[in-house]
Phi, psi and omega in degrees: 000345180289332187294311186293331175298322180285327179280342187305311182299320173297323180295313180299318181298318176302313188298309185297323178290329180280335177294337178297329183267326186264339182248153175286170190300308184307309185297321181294324181294318174299320173295321179295319175303320180284321177295320180294330181283328186265325186280152179274166186295330180297322181279329180275358184291321184284335180281332191299310187295319177302318179295318177300317182288332177286336180279310193256355181089161173286160186290328180279358181082004181284333180244121182285331178076212184282355178051057183298336188279343178256347185287119183238141184287332180280351178267310181214082185295330178301304183292320179303313178294318180297319175301308185297316179295317181298322186256015183298138182288337185270307184231019178282153180297325185294318176293330177295317179294321179300308180298327177294321173290327182294328177303314182285350181064041179288158172230145182232137185281137171233132190285133182292338183291349179262002179284159175305149184317303183296321181296311183296320178300314182293312177301309182306322178277012180061040181246117183292125182295154182294320183296124183289357172305330185262350185294136170064028179230354180278126183251112176285139180293148177297170183300134175088342182286162180241135170091147175253150180225161173257129171267109186249142177283165188306320179294312176305306188300320184287324187279322174306306186290326181297313182286316182290349178286351175283327192255351179291123182304138183215139180265121178275153183297137177288142175094355186247138174252127183245142177262111177304320179293343175262358186282158181295324179301311180298320173293323181289322173298315178301318182293320176301315174300319186288327180288310189259353169230071190291138173277329176237138177081193181247176178289132184305141176289158185288141181277082185271336188296319185255019186245002171093018184156169182279147180270113180285152169280165183300144186290142177290150180279137168289138182290359179269004188288135187269145174257015182294328187294347181280002175095181185256344181289154181049059185293327188290327176292319176291329175295316180304312180289313179302320173297336186255011179292136177286166174273168185277331187271062176272177187298116179294335176298333183295335181303339177301333186241029182301318180297323175298312177295322182285321177300314182292320184293319183292308186301316182293320183291312185291328181271328188243335192266063176249003181217126186279142182288335175298306184297319178300317184286331180282321184254351184063015181177121176296135185251204190292343177303329176249101191275002185297128179237114183288155179256168179298324178295322179296318179296317179304320183286327183289324174300319178297324177295315183301309188295318180292326179292321177298314175300324171293317180287330181278346171280014176291145186296146184304317187288352182240006176295315182293129180303331178295344179282354191288130174209179178291339181279353180293137172296132178312321182292317177298318178291333182289321174309324186286331187245004187294319178285308183292321193276326183259320197261319196303300191294317187290322181288331174299307184293325177293323178288329175297322181292313182295316183296332181268341184241350184285140178306145182280068182227180177293339186293342182299338187306323185299309183299313181306311186287327173301308182297315172300325180298312185293336184280343186240069177295342181294338179287342184248023180273135183303328182282073177272136177298159171302152186294336180284340179258004175292121189213154178290344180269020185293133187283150172272118186276180184293337179305329186267359177304314183295323180298317184293322183290319185282352173236039188302320185289331177301325182273305190283300184306315177286333176296317180297316176299320173292323179310307183300326179287314184298330175293343180252010179254162176273103180290349176286339177284131182304326181291317178288317174307315174303316178302314186293314178302323178298313181296309178303319185288321175303314187277352177270003176303134186310135175079339188288323174294324173299315179300311179307311182297321180293325177293321182289326177298322180295318176302316183280356171299137181299143181215125181294314183229123172251104187299151187282167183288130175265146175265093188275133168238131183254156181283153176238167175308330182283341181257014183087015180198212178208187170304331190289332194298321187249017178302122196294160177307148178295139181253122184271341183277116184296324182290320177294323181292322179291316177301318179296316178304307184295315183285332175296329185261331190245355178091156183294337189255024183288160184245096183287125175258120187292145175290330185252018174277176181302313185293322175289322182300319180289332177289324179296316176301314182295320178298319179304313181298314180299318179296323178287323177292326176295317184294317181293324179288318183292325178292323174301314180296320178297310177297317179299318184291324179290320181296319185299320179298314180301322190270008174297120180264178178307322180291316179300317173313316180281006171089027184264005174082184177261147178273005182284108190279348187239028180294155182222167180268135184284341178085012173218181192258014181295323184292346179280324188266342178100178184289330177302308184294321174297325179288331174288321176303314177299321173297314179303307184294326177296315172298321180295321179292322179299321182289325175300322176291332176291315186292310185263008174058051178281130185273169185297329181290321171303311182301314177300311171309318177298313176290336173290320182290331180291309183301328184291344183287353174250140181275180194289342178274359183085003175265151188292152174290178177284155178299156182292125182236168175222156182280137181225179177297327181270008179110202179287124180232155183290144173268160177309325175298322182292324172297321182292323184296316181292314180297323185262007178066019180284321172219158180205160177278140175286112182260114185231138177279128180241006178275205180291122180300329177295343187251005180287158180302145180295133188266165184288338175271008173247156175273117191294327182290321179293328182295317174296316186291319181290326174293319178298314181301311180291332177291317176300318181290318184295320186286323179283328186244029183297315184297316182297322178294324178291326182295312188296317184287341178283350182289148181261008183262184185299323179297324175294314178293330182286328180281321182299327187288334177262323182259093186303129179271347179189156177236135186220156180260125177284327179269142181291146178270115190268122185210149176290352180271309183201162169244118185205157167265126183266128177221110180255118174287132175216170188281156175297147182200161175274138174238125183238013177299333178296336179284352172274358177284131178302322174301319178295310183299317179294318178305311176297323172298317179298318180298306181304319176296315182294314183296325175305325175300332180260020180054037173267124183278172189297320183293317177296320183295323175295316178295327176290321181296316181288324182293322183290323175295325188289329178289320173301318179296318183298309182301317185286332175292316177301317186302314183292320172300315178293318181297320177293326177287325176295324180296323174278000000 
């Protein structure tokens, strides 16, 4: 009877694989629910890895799985609800399977090659990572084997796949728009956070009653484990890790929250730990050696994590907020809330944000990164003590309660603000989306008391200190090591100056050169940003005025679709014309408020603002047109400077491009008939060639007839406007023989005007010949008057 028992798991797995082809999705899930409930853990053990991969997809992206990131309730509600029920952390069948396998203490291999870059490199170099999540789990391959693995318990294995499925590259179906916040994956992340990191109440107990026994927490590591297998390289690092290995006799009460710690460690490691702190400190920015590039979807999920952790930490009971209140009577969950932000999130999120600020494209998608950063900066938004709706206002002050948080996260406010400032100086602020981002940052930092708290934190950091202890590499216990992060948390530091210095030096290194947010260098950048805001406001206003004039000047002919006669129109260089006047108005409002907030934050006085606006106004000449872009002299002549290129890209200044050649040879316009243009050009050229001598003689006369001929037969054409170019500015005058020009007859407007005149005259019983004579007589009278006027004007000029 033993033989069928050994073959049954593979037989069950084969049936499940066949069902994937033959049965619809909802029915397969219903069958899985029944199988998980009826079969014992010994038979489900072989099914578990395959099922996890079928749900979340393979780690290399070759298998999509259930495609949770694309699954939307509004598109496929049946599958959506089935998935949420099956994977629910409290009552879902998948978690029941996890707990059933957890009872038997099974282990599953997870390849190290799919871990985040810094962790993978550390393990491959035989250096034990600092995060206790990996301790006592590394399995070295047998002789001749390939690859390193982690031996994970079922809960860890499931959460590893769950977290990594977010960052596995995935091709979304073409033609479909997916909302990240409505996807099944996003909803499940929210549910798992609320279940294992509850803001109210405790973590749900393990369902041990119906699983045949109590579910053990991960076994503690024996203190006798040898680290000799990690090799002889990096001996100092190995000694560091060995010296900090925790003891077995840790607080057993901490085992109550091992699932909470595991979930949070996995989420933070898989989503944020892609850039090592050591590389960042050496380079002050992660470079191409760390090629991981987060997506907007990834950032939105991390923001959900940040917001929930703020709510989780802020739900700490008032009597246990102070570190001095920590005692053995404190609940492990409450103690976990106290350290969750500084111990788990702060360092890795800081390096992650630094990379995003330095490498994210300069487009509107940066809004996701920005909002994640601003969410972290405002823990008071997720505090349970929310004011009444009537007292809610944008000017709500930051209370003294949050001073320690701001000071212990000083770089999150100051260094990242400077990083965003450098980004804002390179973006097109005329765009409403970019203007909104500047407004959001300025509004957050302009909250009452916040700037003063930040400035006080900088003063604490700059206080002289005789001895600054070096950064210590702390390793805290985890459930797998017989304890948790709570066990070896260091004694509370009450000195505010020391806490600020420890925070800065731990993230930036002992030899960092701190640049004050309220120092002179940053103030200069803020003034530059203010000037760009003022310029962008002026540009948006000019675009709005130009659009209004274009609409107001639309004639009956342009309404009929004959185009604009402006031969020298230019492209404004932004998207405002496409979205209309409402967006232009919003852009102006965002920039106006952002400028006001920046003045509040950095205390810019009215004199500075007056000078700022004056410098912007000076960018326009007496005719109201923008000056030329900034240029400089080089060996090859005038060339654009970086400032000039920036001005052109952002539509702040431009060259006036005008056609200054022979009007008869200019390109055919959209409001002209191409066949008539070519035919009239040949006809007029033939007349000019045949009667060139006679026209020259007539134009040479100094009497009225000569003036009349010169008025119609241009003896020369010249540009009255100077040609504006970075190479030279000059007036072009090209002498030519007198000639007849008939191209104006090829214009649709001219033809339509003549047609309307003939049509109107026909209503009064005026025939075509008489009408033609009237038109000719009217034009002759007009030309005589203009000839006399031009003669008198020239005589006055002389």
